[in-house]
C-alpha positions as CSV (number, residue, x, y, z in Angstrom):
1,X,96.5,55.6,-38.0
2,X,97.0,54.3,-41.9
3,X,97.3,51.0,-40.3
4,X,94.0,50.8,-38.5
5,X,92.0,52.4,-41.7
6,X,92.5,49.5,-43.7
7,X,91.6,47.2,-40.5
8,X,88.4,49.1,-40.3
9,X,87.6,49.1,-43.9
10,X,87.8,45.4,-43.9
11,X,85.5,44.8,-40.9
12,X,83.0,46.8,-42.4
13,X,83.3,45.2,-45.9
14,X,82.6,41.7,-44.1
15,X,79.4,43.2,-42.5
16,X,78.5,44.7,-45.6
17,X,79.0,41.4,-47.4
18,X,77.1,39.0,-44.9
19,X,73.8,40.9,-43.8
20,X,72.4,37.9,-43.0
21,X,75.0,37.0,-40.3
22,X,74.4,40.2,-38.8
23,X,70.9,40.1,-38.7
24,X,71.0,36.6,-37.3
25,X,73.8,37.8,-34.6
26,X,70.8,40.9,-33.9
27,X,68.2,38.5,-33.5
28,X,69.6,35.9,-31.2
29,X,70.8,38.7,-28.9
30,X,67.2,40.0,-28.7
31,X,65.8,36.5,-28.2
32,X,68.2,36.0,-25.4
33,X,67.3,39.0,-23.8
34,X,63.7,38.0,-23.9
35,X,64.5,34.7,-22.6
36,X,66.4,36.0,-19.5
37,X,63.2,38.6,-19.0
38,X,61.0,35.3,-19.3
39,X,63.0,33.1,-16.6
40,X,62.7,36.5,-14.2
41,X,58.8,36.7,-14.5
42,X,58.5,33.2,-13.8
43,X,60.9,33.2,-10.9
44,X,59.5,36.2,-9.3
45,X,55.9,35.2,-9.9
46,X,56.7,31.6,-8.3
47,X,58.5,33.1,-5.2
48,X,55.6,35.9,-4.7
49,X,52.6,33.3,-4.9
50,X,54.1,30.1,-3.3
51,X,57.2,31.2,-1.2
52,X,57.1,34.4,0.5
53,X,54.1,34.4,3.0
54,X,52.9,37.9,2.3
55,X,50.0,39.1,0.1
56,X,52.2,40.0,-2.7
57,X,51.2,40.8,-6.1
58,X,51.9,38.6,-9.1
59,X,51.2,39.9,-12.4
60,X,51.9,36.7,-14.3
61,X,49.7,34.9,-11.6
62,X,47.0,37.6,-11.8
63,X,46.8,37.1,-15.5
64,X,46.4,33.8,-15.4
65,X,43.5,34.1,-12.7
66,X,41.7,36.6,-14.7
67,X,41.6,34.9,-17.8
68,X,40.4,31.5,-16.0
69,X,37.9,33.4,-14.4
70,X,36.9,35.3,-17.7
71,X,36.3,31.7,-19.3
72,X,34.4,30.1,-16.6
73,X,32.2,33.2,-15.7
74,X,31.4,33.6,-19.7
75,X,30.3,29.8,-19.8
76,X,28.4,30.2,-16.5
77,X,26.4,33.2,-17.8
78,X,24.9,30.7,-20.6
79,X,23.1,29.0,-17.4
80,X,19.9,30.4,-16.3
81,X,19.5,29.2,-13.0
82,X,21.9,29.6,-10.1
83,X,22.8,25.7,-9.7
84,X,23.9,25.8,-13.4
85,X,26.2,28.2,-12.8
86,X,27.5,27.0,-9.8
87,X,28.2,23.6,-11.5
88,X,30.5,25.8,-14.0
89,X,31.9,28.1,-11.4
90,X,33.0,25.3,-9.0
91,X,35.8,24.2,-11.6
92,X,37.1,27.7,-11.5
93,X,39.9,27.4,-8.7
94,X,40.9,24.1,-9.4
95,X,41.6,25.3,-12.8
96,X,43.2,28.2,-11.4
97,X,46.0,26.3,-9.8
98,X,46.3,23.8,-12.6
99,X,47.2,26.5,-15.1
100,X,49.5,28.4,-12.8
101,X,51.5,25.5,-12.4
102,X,51.2,24.9,-16.0
103,X,52.3,28.5,-16.6
104,X,55.5,28.6,-14.2
105,X,56.8,25.4,-16.1
106,X,55.9,26.5,-19.6
107,X,57.6,29.9,-18.6
108,X,60.9,28.4,-17.4
109,X,61.0,26.0,-20.5
110,X,60.6,28.5,-23.4
111,X,62.8,31.1,-21.0
112,X,65.4,28.6,-21.1
113,X,65.2,27.7,-24.7
114,X,65.6,31.3,-25.6
115,X,68.6,31.7,-23.7
116,X,70.0,28.5,-25.3
117,X,69.0,29.7,-28.9
118,X,70.7,33.1,-28.1
119,X,74.0,31.7,-27.4
120,X,74.4,28.8,-29.7
121,X,73.8,28.2,-33.5
122,X,71.0,25.4,-33.4
123,X,67.4,25.9,-34.3
124,X,65.1,27.0,-31.9
125,X,63.4,23.6,-31.9
126,X,66.7,21.8,-30.9
127,X,66.9,24.7,-28.2
128,X,63.4,23.6,-27.0
129,X,64.7,19.6,-27.0
130,X,67.4,20.6,-24.8
131,X,65.9,23.0,-22.3
132,X,63.3,20.2,-21.7
133,X,65.6,17.5,-21.1
134,X,67.5,19.8,-19.0
135,X,64.3,21.3,-16.8
136,X,63.1,18.0,-16.4
137,X,66.2,16.4,-15.8
138,X,65.8,13.9,-18.5
139,X,69.0,14.1,-19.9
140,X,68.8,12.9,-23.3
141,X,70.2,16.1,-25.0
142,X,72.5,18.6,-23.9
143,X,75.3,21.2,-24.9
144,X,78.5,21.2,-26.7
145,X,79.8,24.3,-25.6
146,X,80.5,25.8,-21.8
147,X,78.0,28.5,-22.1
148,X,75.2,25.9,-23.1
149,X,76.4,23.6,-20.2
150,X,76.3,26.5,-17.9
151,X,72.3,27.0,-18.9
152,X,71.9,23.3,-19.2
153,X,73.0,23.1,-15.4
154,X,70.7,26.1,-14.5
155,X,68.0,24.3,-15.7
156,X,68.8,21.3,-14.1
157,X,68.8,22.4,-10.7
158,X,65.6,24.7,-11.3
159,X,63.4,21.9,-12.3
160,X,63.6,19.6,-9.1
161,X,63.2,22.9,-7.2
162,X,59.9,24.0,-9.0
163,X,58.4,20.3,-8.5
164,X,59.5,20.2,-5.0
165,X,57.5,23.6,-4.3
166,X,54.3,22.4,-6.3
167,X,54.2,18.9,-4.4
168,X,54.4,21.3,-0.9
169,X,52.1,24.3,-2.7
170,X,48.9,22.0,-3.6
171,X,48.5,20.2,0.0
172,X,49.1,23.6,1.7
173,X,46.0,25.0,-0.5
174,X,43.7,22.1,0.0
175,X,44.1,21.8,3.8
176,X,43.8,25.6,4.0
177,X,40.5,25.0,2.0
178,X,39.3,21.9,4.0
179,X,40.0,24.0,7.4
180,X,37.7,27.1,6.1
181,X,35.1,24.5,5.0
182,X,34.9,23.2,8.7
183,X,33.2,25.7,10.1
184,X,31.1,26.9,7.3
185,X,29.8,23.0,7.4
186,X,29.1,23.4,10.9
187,X,26.9,26.7,10.2
188,X,24.7,25.3,8.1
189,X,22.8,22.9,10.2
190,X,22.7,25.9,12.8
191,X,22.3,29.0,10.7
192,X,20.3,27.5,7.7
193,X,21.8,26.6,3.8
194,X,21.9,28.8,3.0
195,X,23.1,30.7,5.9
196,X,21.3,33.7,7.2
197,X,21.9,35.9,10.1
198,X,18.2,35.8,11.7
199,X,17.7,32.5,10.9
200,X,20.7,31.6,13.0
201,X,19.7,33.5,16.1
202,X,16.0,32.1,15.5
203,X,17.4,28.3,15.8
204,X,19.8,29.1,18.5
205,X,17.0,30.8,20.9
206,X,14.5,27.6,19.8
207,X,17.8,25.1,20.6
208,X,18.4,27.0,24.1
209,X,21.5,27.6,23.3
210,X,21.5,31.1,23.3
211,X,24.3,31.2,26.4
212,X,26.7,29.6,23.5
213,X,26.4,32.6,21.5
214,X,29.7,34.5,22.8
215,X,31.5,30.8,22.0
216,X,30.3,31.0,18.6
217,X,31.4,34.4,18.0
218,X,34.5,33.8,19.5
219,X,35.3,31.1,16.7
220,X,34.2,32.7,13.9
221,X,36.2,35.9,14.9
222,X,39.5,33.7,14.9
223,X,38.1,32.0,11.6
224,X,37.5,35.6,10.1
225,X,41.1,36.6,10.8
226,X,42.6,33.1,9.4
227,X,40.1,33.7,6.4
228,X,42.0,36.9,5.8
229,X,45.5,35.9,6.2
230,X,45.3,32.8,4.1
231,X,43.1,33.9,1.4
232,X,45.6,37.3,0.8
233,X,48.5,34.8,0.9
234,X,46.9,32.5,-1.7
235,X,44.2,34.6,-3.6
236,X,43.1,31.6,-5.7
237,X,41.3,30.0,-2.3
238,X,38.7,32.8,-3.1
239,X,37.5,31.0,-6.0
240,X,37.8,27.6,-4.6
241,X,33.7,26.9,-3.6
242,X,32.4,24.8,-1.4
243,X,31.1,21.2,-1.5
244,X,27.7,21.8,-2.0
245,X,26.2,24.6,-4.0
246,X,24.4,26.4,-1.2
247,X,27.2,26.7,1.0
248,X,29.7,29.6,0.7
249,X,32.5,31.0,2.9
250,X,31.0,34.4,1.9
251,X,27.7,33.9,2.8
252,X,28.4,32.3,5.9
253,X,31.0,35.2,7.3
254,X,27.9,37.6,6.3
255,X,25.5,35.8,7.9
256,X,27.6,35.7,11.3
257,X,28.3,39.2,11.3
258,X,24.6,39.9,10.6
259,X,23.9,37.7,13.7
260,X,26.5,39.8,15.5
261,X,25.2,43.3,14.6
262,X,21.7,41.9,15.5
263,X,22.6,40.7,19.0
264,X,23.9,44.0,19.7
265,X,21.3,46.0,18.4
266,X,18.8,44.2,20.2
267,X,20.1,44.1,23.6
268,X,21.0,46.1,25.8
269,X,22.2,43.9,28.5
270,X,23.9,40.9,27.4
271,X,27.5,40.3,27.2
272,X,28.6,41.7,23.6
273,X,32.6,41.7,23.6
274,X,32.9,38.8,21.5
275,X,30.1,40.1,19.0
276,X,31.8,43.4,18.7
277,X,35.4,41.4,18.0
278,X,33.8,39.5,15.3
279,X,32.5,42.8,13.7
280,X,35.7,44.0,13.5
281,X,37.8,41.1,12.2
282,X,34.7,40.0,10.0
283,X,34.7,43.7,8.5
284,X,38.5,44.0,7.9
285,X,38.5,40.6,6.3
286,X,35.5,41.5,3.9
287,X,37.1,44.9,3.0
288,X,40.9,43.1,2.6
289,X,39.8,40.5,0.3
290,X,37.5,42.8,-1.6
291,X,40.5,44.6,-2.3
292,X,42.5,41.5,-3.6
293,X,39.7,40.2,-5.2
294,X,39.4,43.1,-7.5
295,X,37.9,46.4,-7.0
296,X,36.8,48.7,-9.4
297,X,39.8,51.0,-10.7
298,X,39.8,54.5,-12.2
299,X,42.0,55.9,-14.8
300,X,45.2,54.8,-15.6
301,X,45.3,52.4,-12.7
302,X,42.9,50.0,-15.1
303,X,45.9,49.4,-17.4
304,X,46.8,46.0,-16.9
305,X,50.1,45.1,-14.7
306,X,51.1,48.6,-15.4
307,X,48.3,50.1,-13.1
308,X,48.9,47.7,-10.1
309,X,52.6,49.8,-9.5
310,X,51.6,53.5,-10.4
311,X,51.6,55.5,-7.0
312,X,48.7,57.5,-5.8
313,X,49.2,61.4,-6.0
314,X,48.5,61.3,-2.5
315,X,48.7,58.8,0.5
316,X,45.8,57.4,1.5
317,X,44.7,57.0,5.2
318,X,43.0,53.8,6.4
319,X,39.3,54.0,6.8
320,X,38.0,54.7,10.5
321,X,35.6,52.3,11.8
322,X,32.1,53.7,13.6
323,X,31.1,50.4,14.7
324,X,28.6,51.7,17.5
325,X,29.1,51.1,21.1
326,X,27.4,51.8,24.5
327,X,30.2,54.5,25.6
328,X,33.0,56.5,23.9
329,X,35.7,54.5,25.6
330,X,35.0,51.5,24.0
331,X,33.8,53.2,20.6
332,X,37.4,54.8,20.6
333,X,39.1,51.0,21.3
334,X,36.9,49.5,18.4
335,X,37.9,52.2,16.3
336,X,42.1,51.9,17.5
337,X,41.6,48.5,16.8
338,X,40.1,48.5,13.6
339,X,43.0,51.1,12.2
340,X,45.9,48.7,13.6
341,X,44.5,45.9,11.8
342,X,43.0,47.4,8.9
343,X,44.6,46.3,5.7
344,X,47.7,47.8,4.0
345,X,45.8,50.0,1.5
346,X,48.8,51.7,0.4
347,X,49.9,48.3,-1.2
348,X,47.0,48.3,-3.0
349,X,46.5,51.7,-3.7
350,X,45.5,51.1,-7.7
351,X,42.5,49.1,-6.4
352,X,41.9,51.8,-3.4
353,X,41.6,54.3,-5.8
354,X,38.4,53.0,-7.6
355,X,37.1,51.9,-4.0
356,X,33.8,54.1,-3.8
357,X,32.3,52.9,-0.6
358,X,28.8,54.1,0.4
359,X,28.4,55.2,3.6
360,X,24.9,54.0,4.2
361,X,23.3,50.4,4.4
362,X,20.8,49.2,1.4
363,X,18.9,46.7,3.8
364,X,15.3,48.3,4.0
365,X,13.6,48.6,7.5
366,X,10.6,46.0,5.8
367,X,13.6,43.4,5.8
368,X,14.6,44.4,9.1
369,X,11.0,44.3,10.5
370,X,9.7,40.9,8.9
371,X,13.1,39.5,10.4
372,X,12.6,40.8,14.0
373,X,8.7,39.7,13.7
374,X,10.2,35.5,13.1
375,X,12.8,36.1,15.8
376,X,10.2,37.3,18.1
377,X,8.4,33.9,17.5
378,X,11.5,32.2,18.1
379,X,12.0,33.7,21.3
380,X,15.1,36.2,20.7
381,X,15.8,37.9,23.7
382,X,15.1,41.7,22.7
383,X,15.1,44.8,25.2
384,X,15.8,47.8,23.0
385,X,13.2,49.7,21.1
386,X,13.1,48.7,17.7
387,X,13.5,52.3,16.2
388,X,16.7,52.6,18.0
389,X,17.7,49.0,17.6
390,X,17.1,49.9,13.7
391,X,19.0,52.7,13.6
392,X,21.9,50.8,15.5
393,X,21.9,47.7,13.1
394,X,21.9,49.7,9.8
395,X,24.9,51.7,11.1
396,X,26.8,48.7,12.2
397,X,26.0,47.0,8.7
398,X,27.5,49.9,6.7
399,X,30.9,48.7,7.8
400,X,31.0,45.5,5.9
401,X,28.0,45.4,3.9
402,X,29.6,47.0,0.8
403,X,32.6,44.8,0.6
404,X,30.6,41.8,1.5
405,X,28.2,42.2,-1.5
406,X,30.9,43.2,-3.6
407,X,32.2,39.7,-3.4
408,X,29.3,38.1,-3.3
409,X,28.3,39.7,-6.8
410,X,32.2,39.2,-8.1
411,X,32.1,35.5,-7.2
412,X,28.2,34.8,-8.0
413,X,27.9,33.0,-4.2
414,X,24.6,31.4,-3.1
415,X,21.7,34.1,-3.4
416,X,20.9,34.0,0.4
417,X,18.6,36.5,1.8
418,X,20.5,39.9,2.5
419,X,23.6,39.2,0.5
420,X,22.9,41.8,-2.2
421,X,22.5,41.5,-6.2
422,X,24.2,39.1,-8.4
423,X,25.6,40.0,-11.8
424,X,22.5,38.1,-13.3
425,X,19.0,38.6,-11.7
426,X,18.9,35.6,-9.5
427,X,16.0,34.6,-7.0
428,X,17.1,34.7,-3.6
429,X,17.1,31.2,-1.8
430,X,16.1,31.0,1.7
431,X,17.0,28.3,4.0
432,X,14.0,26.2,5.9
433,X,12.7,28.3,8.9
434,X,12.4,26.5,12.2
435,X,9.7,28.6,13.1
436,X,7.8,27.9,10.1
437,X,8.8,24.1,10.9
438,X,7.5,24.3,14.1
439,X,3.7,26.1,13.2
440,X,3.3,23.1,10.7
441,X,4.0,20.3,13.4
442,X,1.6,21.9,16.1
443,X,-1.0,21.9,13.4
């Protein structure tokens, strides 16, 4: 015991005489821990965003997207017209992708530099130099101790893996974008530019291709399913706009859902199975993407990052579909299909708690009647009473109108007819009417 006391006293004397050394050890240890956290967050974000083929949330990627969107949205607000805003917002998606790549690289660079700084006696600038040399496999700077060498090897292994994944990530993103835009571009010649459901049906009727509607609805049903899968897995794609200002995938899908709803509402005899299938897939796509895009939040769930992982007090059940049908059996089939294919909202509970979804459509009867008058001139088939058709159309449209309008407002898409308001009051842009064109040619 007597021998231990002098040794303890000697240690305390040394520590007391060298407070700067003690503080340096503490600061380097803290920076090492922070570096480890940064590397872990960067790796998890990269895996969630690029590797795992599921709609997993990444707080780091979400933060980058939020910052880029806020900046471009603010700059676009300085433009008065829609065309000017679209020119600015067209850069949002590409800049998001670029900034996410740079964020991951910078995260690993700074994180490994903090690890090296924490276990060595070098300055932070030297640690950054060694980290960059190892991460980018340049080899002009290396560690002099075993601990530094291990970190150098890990960084040198991480660098090529990251670059390889990013090389594969960019072609995947742009190939998915091109596949999305092919059908949207095709629709612009059939449904107008911007697309509008009643104009689509009018042109189909005037062209004598009304019998091809089931095939078109089937194609768009598959397209909506792919849209939901790809854009939930790669959310940055939602911000990538079309090649022309008056084309947008949100407006295109909304116009096709309106066309399917009108076909079901106006006819009692036509084959409507493909129209119902499109409505189910399209409604699920709109609601799922709206939740991923960022539905309004409440209370503690509005806290950035933290709010994404706070579980709800009570489990929330999926919304039941109420798409009208001509018999109870078919209505039950549609409801069951919608429940099975609905988005797993328990994983998006923070956004779901803010989803105040109205159960009525905002489209007016006057807007409906004017579209009906135009379609009657085009020769669209109608064998249902218009009052009954209006009630049925309104009940169908309430299933997808709210999330569709929410996406259109959030992304500031082309102000097409029947697409809701924008964050800045913008006059609607109407497609050229084939009926009006025929009238002018006849006169």
